[in-house]
Kinemage of the C-alpha trace (Angstrom):
@kinemage 1
@onewidth
@group {chain A} dominant
@subgroup {mainchain}
@vectorlist {calphas} color= white
{ca met a 1} P -10.610 223.149 269.957
{ca pro a 2} L -11.926 224.395 273.385
{ca val a 3} L -12.680 228.028 274.088
{ca cys a 4} L -11.363 229.572 277.290
{ca ala a 5} L -13.974 230.458 279.881
{ca gln a 6} L -12.037 233.557 280.944
{ca ile a 7} L -13.331 236.727 279.252
{ca thr a 8} L -11.223 239.839 278.676
{ca ala a 9} L -13.016 243.141 278.020
{ca thr a 10} L -11.872 245.394 275.206
{ca his a 11} L -13.094 248.876 274.130
{ca leu a 12} L -14.271 249.325 270.552
{ca thr a 13} L -15.379 252.530 268.809
{ca ser a 14} L -17.352 253.140 265.651
{ca glu a 15} L -14.076 253.744 263.819
{ca gln a 16} L -12.791 250.431 265.176
{ca pro a 17} L -15.391 247.747 264.306
{ca ala a 18} L -15.287 244.340 265.903
{ca pro a 19} L -13.368 241.730 263.944
{ca ser a 20} L -15.662 239.453 261.990
{ca thr a 21} L -14.166 236.349 263.597
{ca gln a 22} L -15.138 237.643 267.051
{ca leu a 23} L -18.681 238.516 265.895
{ca ala a 24} L -19.031 235.111 264.314
{ca ser a 25} L -17.982 233.486 267.587
{ca ile a 26} L -20.537 235.547 269.513
{ca asp a 27} L -23.229 234.654 266.958
{ca arg a 28} L -22.563 230.975 267.565
{ca leu a 29} L -22.660 231.359 271.328
{ca his a 30} L -25.457 233.875 271.868
{ca gly a 31} L -27.233 234.286 268.479
{ca pro a 32} L -26.807 237.162 265.991
{ca leu a 33} L -26.482 240.763 267.146
{ca thr a 34} L -29.557 242.581 265.748
{ca asp a 35} L -28.321 246.069 266.666
{ca pro a 36} L -24.539 246.311 266.309
{ca his a 37} L -24.501 249.852 267.742
{ca pro a 38} L -21.111 250.967 269.163
{ca ala a 39} L -22.701 251.330 272.602
{ca his a 40} L -23.515 247.668 272.595
{ca leu a 41} L -19.941 246.853 271.672
{ca ala a 42} L -18.328 248.936 274.418
{ca leu a 43} L -17.356 245.791 276.273
{ca leu a 44} L -17.032 243.121 273.620
{ca pro a 45} L -15.706 239.820 275.038
{ca val a 46} L -12.496 238.621 273.472
{ca leu a 47} L -12.624 234.844 273.049
{ca thr a 48} L -9.258 233.143 273.014
{ca val a 49} L -8.408 229.561 272.149
{ca cys a 50} L -7.088 227.476 275.048
{ca pro a 51} L -3.946 225.412 274.543
{ca pro a 52} L -4.555 221.673 274.286
{ca ala a 53} L -5.099 219.980 277.632
{ca arg a 54} L -2.003 218.249 278.963
{ca arg a 55} L -2.198 214.496 279.205
{ca leu a 56} L -0.941 213.284 282.552
{ca ala a 57} L 1.567 210.477 282.334
{ca pro a 58} L 1.361 207.679 284.894
{ca pro a 59} L 3.826 208.066 287.765
{ca thr a 60} L 7.110 206.269 287.429
{ca met a 61} L 7.318 203.301 289.717
{ca ser a 62} L 11.127 203.255 289.941
{ca gly a 63} L 11.191 199.482 290.124
{ca ser a 64} L 8.513 199.194 292.825
{ca gly a 65} L 5.479 198.542 290.630
{ca his a 66} L 5.968 194.790 290.336
{ca lys a 67} L 6.806 194.223 294.006
{ca lys a 68} L 4.058 192.845 296.207
{ca ile a 69} L 4.066 193.546 299.963
{ca leu a 70} L 1.969 191.586 302.448
{ca ile a 71} L 0.986 193.610 305.538
{ca val a 72} L -0.103 191.503 308.516
{ca glu a 73} L -1.526 193.988 311.016
{ca asp a 74} L -4.699 193.848 313.117
{ca glu a 75} L -5.007 197.603 313.810
{ca gln a 76} L -7.004 199.066 310.918
{ca asp a 77} L -5.573 202.599 311.199
{ca ile a 78} L -1.976 201.358 311.019
{ca leu a 79} L -2.864 198.943 308.214
{ca asp a 80} L -4.454 201.753 306.179
{ca leu a 81} L -1.498 204.073 306.794
{ca ile a 82} L 1.110 201.542 305.675
{ca thr a 83} L -0.991 200.607 302.630
{ca leu a 84} L -1.348 204.267 301.637
{ca tyr a 85} L 2.377 204.998 301.776
{ca leu a 86} L 3.404 201.792 300.006
{ca glu a 87} L 0.929 202.210 297.161
{ca lys a 88} L 1.969 205.835 296.812
{ca glu a 89} L 5.491 204.523 296.133
{ca gly a 90} L 4.218 202.110 293.492
{ca phe a 91} L 4.122 198.877 295.493
{ca arg a 92} L 1.234 196.423 295.258
{ca thr a 93} L -0.198 195.472 298.644
{ca val a 94} L -2.230 192.681 300.158
{ca ser a 95} L -3.206 192.483 303.813
{ca ala a 96} L -4.244 190.197 306.638
{ca lys a 97} L -5.531 190.975 310.146
{ca thr a 98} L -4.878 187.651 311.888
{ca gly a 99} L -1.929 185.304 312.034
{ca thr a 100} L -3.875 182.484 310.394
{ca glu a 101} L -4.918 184.712 307.504
{ca gly a 102} L -1.359 186.005 307.181
{ca leu a 103} L 0.044 182.497 306.673
{ca arg a 104} L -2.685 181.771 304.143
{ca gln a 105} L -1.920 184.972 302.227
{ca val a 106} L 1.790 184.129 302.081
{ca lys a 107} L 0.983 180.805 300.427
{ca gln a 108} L -1.680 182.245 298.121
{ca glu a 109} L -0.195 185.638 297.117
{ca lys a 110} L 3.539 184.784 297.220
{ca pro a 111} L 4.619 188.294 298.296
{ca asp a 112} L 8.091 189.738 297.801
{ca leu a 113} L 8.242 190.972 301.420
{ca val a 114} L 6.151 190.705 304.591
{ca val a 115} L 5.511 193.492 307.088
{ca leu a 116} L 4.576 191.482 310.167
{ca asp a 117} L 3.047 192.758 313.403
{ca leu a 118} L 4.267 191.046 316.557
{ca met a 119} L 0.949 190.989 318.466
{ca leu a 120} L -1.721 189.308 316.328
{ca pro a 121} L -4.912 187.348 316.990
{ca glu a 122} L -4.829 183.539 316.682
{ca ile a 123} L -1.099 183.196 315.847
{ca asp a 124} L 1.422 185.820 316.936
{ca gly a 125} L 4.133 187.321 314.745
{ca leu a 126} L 6.982 185.384 316.353
{ca glu a 127} L 5.343 182.046 315.568
{ca ile a 128} L 4.583 183.156 312.010
{ca cys a 129} L 8.205 184.195 311.503
{ca lys a 130} L 9.382 180.847 312.861
{ca arg a 131} L 7.082 178.911 310.507
{ca leu a 132} L 8.067 180.956 307.462
{ca arg a 133} L 11.764 180.414 308.095
{ca ala a 134} L 11.222 176.666 308.608
{ca ala a 135} L 9.467 176.199 305.240
{ca pro a 136} L 11.791 175.854 302.201
{ca asp a 137} L 9.582 178.047 299.987
{ca thr a 138} L 9.669 180.990 302.426
{ca ala a 139} L 12.985 180.471 304.203
{ca leu a 140} L 14.496 183.515 302.479
{ca leu a 141} L 11.353 185.680 302.317
{ca pro a 142} L 12.250 189.189 303.607
{ca ile a 143} L 10.431 189.981 306.866
{ca ile a 144} L 10.156 193.294 308.705
{ca met a 145} L 8.518 193.021 312.113
{ca leu a 146} L 6.343 195.678 313.765
{ca thr a 147} L 6.245 195.744 317.536
{ca ala a 148} L 4.555 197.973 320.071
{ca lys a 149} L 6.712 196.578 322.841
{ca ala a 150} L 9.660 198.658 323.969
{ca glu a 151} L 11.513 195.740 325.570
{ca glu a 152} L 14.687 194.876 323.695
{ca ser a 153} L 14.178 191.169 324.368
{ca asp a 154} L 11.151 191.021 322.054
{ca thr a 155} L 13.034 192.468 319.103
{ca val a 156} L 16.045 190.229 319.749
{ca ile a 157} L 13.783 187.160 319.773
{ca gly a 158} L 12.213 188.278 316.501
{ca leu a 159} L 15.614 188.756 314.872
{ca ala a 160} L 16.848 185.446 316.259
{ca leu a 161} L 13.866 183.681 314.682
{ca gly a 162} L 14.816 185.077 311.291
{ca ala a 163} L 13.299 188.553 310.865
{ca asp a 164} L 15.493 190.786 308.702
{ca asp a 165} L 14.530 194.003 310.444
{ca tyr a 166} L 12.084 195.494 312.924
{ca val a 167} L 10.257 198.769 313.530
{ca thr a 168} L 8.973 199.883 316.915
{ca lys a 169} L 5.585 201.602 317.146
{ca pro a 170} L 4.962 204.497 316.845
{ca phe a 171} L 6.983 204.745 313.646
{ca ser a 172} L 7.391 206.985 310.614
{ca pro a 173} L 5.721 205.494 307.522
{ca lys a 174} L 8.433 207.072 305.361
{ca ala a 175} L 11.119 205.355 307.425
{ca leu a 176} L 9.318 202.021 307.036
{ca val a 177} L 9.136 202.476 303.248
{ca ala a 178} L 12.862 203.317 303.202
{ca arg a 179} L 13.661 200.100 305.063
{ca ile a 180} L 11.507 198.063 302.692
{ca lys a 181} L 13.248 199.560 299.658
{ca ala a 182} L 16.696 198.986 301.164
{ca leu a 183} L 15.884 195.360 301.945
{ca leu a 184} L 14.501 194.646 298.477
{ca arg a 185} L 17.388 196.442 296.795
{ca arg a 186} L 19.826 193.831 298.087
{ca leu a 187} L 17.862 191.130 296.268
{ca glu a 188} L 17.707 192.859 292.873
{ca arg a 189} L 21.177 192.090 291.550
{ca lys a 190} L 20.971 190.698 288.034
{ca pro a 191} L 22.795 187.470 287.194
{ca asp a 192} L 24.610 189.105 284.272
{ca glu a 193} L 26.236 191.822 286.366
{ca asn a 194} L 30.018 191.709 286.428
{ca leu a 195} L 30.363 191.188 290.162
{ca pro a 196} L 33.253 189.493 291.948
{ca gln a 197} L 33.360 186.225 293.832
{ca tyr a 198} L 34.834 185.902 297.308
{ca ser a 199} L 36.317 182.776 298.815
{ca tyr a 200} L 37.354 181.885 302.340
{ca gly a 201} L 38.657 178.366 302.838
{ca asn a 202} L 36.033 176.078 301.336
{ca leu a 203} L 33.415 178.841 301.258
{ca val a 204} L 32.599 180.667 298.001
{ca met a 205} L 30.301 183.699 297.699
{ca asp a 206} L 28.941 184.509 294.228
{ca leu a 207} L 27.513 188.047 294.321
{ca ala a 208} L 25.997 187.917 290.840
{ca arg a 209} L 24.041 184.748 291.605
{ca his a 210} L 23.435 185.750 295.232
{ca glu a 211} L 24.724 182.354 296.352
{ca val a 212} L 26.954 181.077 299.133
{ca arg a 213} L 28.400 177.582 298.848
{ca val a 214} L 30.461 175.482 301.230
{ca gln a 215} L 32.122 172.486 299.577
{ca lys a 216} L 29.793 173.106 296.598
{ca lys a 217} L 26.691 172.856 298.794
{ca glu a 218} L 24.495 175.965 298.734
{ca ile a 219} L 23.783 177.571 302.104
{ca pro a 220} L 20.543 179.628 302.119
{ca leu a 221} L 21.042 183.070 303.704
{ca thr a 222} L 18.573 185.884 304.207
{ca ala a 223} L 19.283 189.269 302.612
{ca lys a 224} L 20.824 190.697 305.785
{ca glu a 225} L 22.889 187.586 306.522
{ca phe a 226} L 24.200 187.676 302.964
{ca gly a 227} L 25.043 191.366 303.268
{ca leu a 228} L 26.830 190.841 306.577
{ca leu a 229} L 28.952 188.007 305.180
{ca glu a 230} L 29.748 190.093 302.110
{ca gln a 231} L 31.118 192.947 304.229
{ca leu a 232} L 33.254 190.578 306.288
{ca leu a 233} L 34.683 188.891 303.172
{ca arg a 234} L 35.372 192.264 301.548
{ca asn a 235} L 37.359 193.423 304.583
{ca pro a 236} L 39.328 190.494 306.082
{ca gly a 237} L 41.325 191.486 309.154
{ca arg a 238} L 39.618 194.884 309.414
{ca val a 239} L 37.440 195.763 312.388
{ca leu a 240} L 33.929 196.698 311.269
{ca thr a 241} L 32.006 198.591 313.932
{ca arg a 242} L 28.356 197.855 314.542
{ca glu a 243} L 27.479 201.357 313.343
{ca ile a 244} L 29.336 200.850 310.041
{ca leu a 245} L 27.661 197.478 309.508
{ca leu a 246} L 24.221 198.929 310.237
{ca ser a 247} L 24.613 201.856 307.843
{ca thr a 248} L 26.203 199.713 305.106
{ca ile a 249} L 23.982 196.643 305.233
{ca trp a 250} L 20.679 198.098 306.360
{ca gly a 251} L 21.132 201.035 303.994
{ca tyr a 252} L 19.501 203.859 305.939
{ca asp a 253} L 19.786 205.876 309.137
{ca tyr a 254} L 19.143 203.156 311.666
{ca tyr a 255} L 17.257 204.050 314.822
{ca gly a 256} L 17.227 200.631 316.441
{ca thr a 257} L 19.624 198.913 318.795
{ca thr a 258} L 23.049 197.725 317.677
{ca arg a 259} L 22.082 194.333 319.116
{ca thr a 260} L 20.609 193.767 315.651
{ca val a 261} L 24.122 193.152 314.337
{ca asp a 262} L 24.959 190.762 317.187
{ca val a 263} L 21.879 188.650 316.491
{ca his a 264} L 22.638 188.437 312.771
{ca val a 265} L 26.263 187.456 313.457
{ca arg a 266} L 25.030 184.701 315.735
{ca arg a 267} L 22.652 183.429 313.047
{ca leu a 268} L 25.426 183.574 310.439
{ca lys a 269} L 27.730 181.472 312.622
{ca gln a 270} L 24.982 178.909 313.135
{ca lys a 271} L 24.461 178.524 309.387
{ca leu a 272} L 28.203 178.560 308.634
{ca pro a 273} L 29.945 176.599 311.407
{ca ser a 274} L 33.247 176.811 309.520
{ca leu a 275} L 33.242 180.571 310.227
{ca ser a 276} L 32.311 180.243 313.883
{ca glu a 277} L 35.888 180.850 315.038
{ca ala a 278} L 36.898 183.011 312.096
{ca ile a 279} L 34.351 185.768 312.811
{ca met a 280} L 35.865 187.447 315.837
{ca ser a 281} L 34.169 189.829 318.236
{ca val a 282} L 36.117 193.000 319.060
{ca lys a 283} L 35.022 194.206 322.479
{ca ser a 284} L 32.956 197.428 322.493
{ca leu a 285} L 33.497 197.901 318.756
{ca gly a 286} L 32.213 195.247 316.389
{ca tyr a 287} L 33.510 192.286 314.409
{ca lys a 288} L 36.273 191.242 312.053
{ca leu a 289} L 37.015 188.212 309.910
{ca lys a 290} L 40.330 186.531 310.737
{ca glu a 291} L 42.785 186.710 307.863
{ca leu a 292} L 43.816 183.376 306.362
């Protein structure tokens, strides 16, 4: 058992001899006392036994430990910052600094989510997003785009090509982590959960299986498209403002433009032509699903 390094002085007199256990401890540490005169024992160190050292438990990963994030970013400082914050939250990370390497890492590492910079060497982020959405294996892979451009048109193009979300530089790493968690959370429903099904005409949404079928044919939707359709089916006839949809579906305090909702509605209509007329735009407010 370890002995504490801290020493406490005590005063002993000839009528108050040092306890034998203390003398024995001093003998072991410094050799025997040849002249145990009271003057020598005026300041006798008191040796105390330290409590056992605490064993540190590994941090809880809160469901993040098995999730792998691919970061495609050519600026080393930003890449290091994102990696630091994600690994601190328990995520596993892999990285790429060019568009070509990013596509190779997607195929090789099979990440759960991609953080994708817009401006990249060799192949830019928009082209990567387009290719990932066109391939069956990655059509539903969650993508968050990073852009240094302030123009709204760039973010709208990225969303139109299939990105689930975007972050404009400079950004808060904590906010980026929150968006990643919110996006992944929508994909973590277990098949055995007792969740309802929604139907609209020949369309059926199975929340437990995370499936949407039209005439028994499955329609692949990204996480945000699925969430948007879910909110519309939950609230037929009710006007859902863009702000409500952003806070409900994106799951955090959203700092981007409300055009994000418009782009996702457009993509949803393209994938589900039967809802093209049923999803109605309410001027200056948002959208509603026509009641049957």
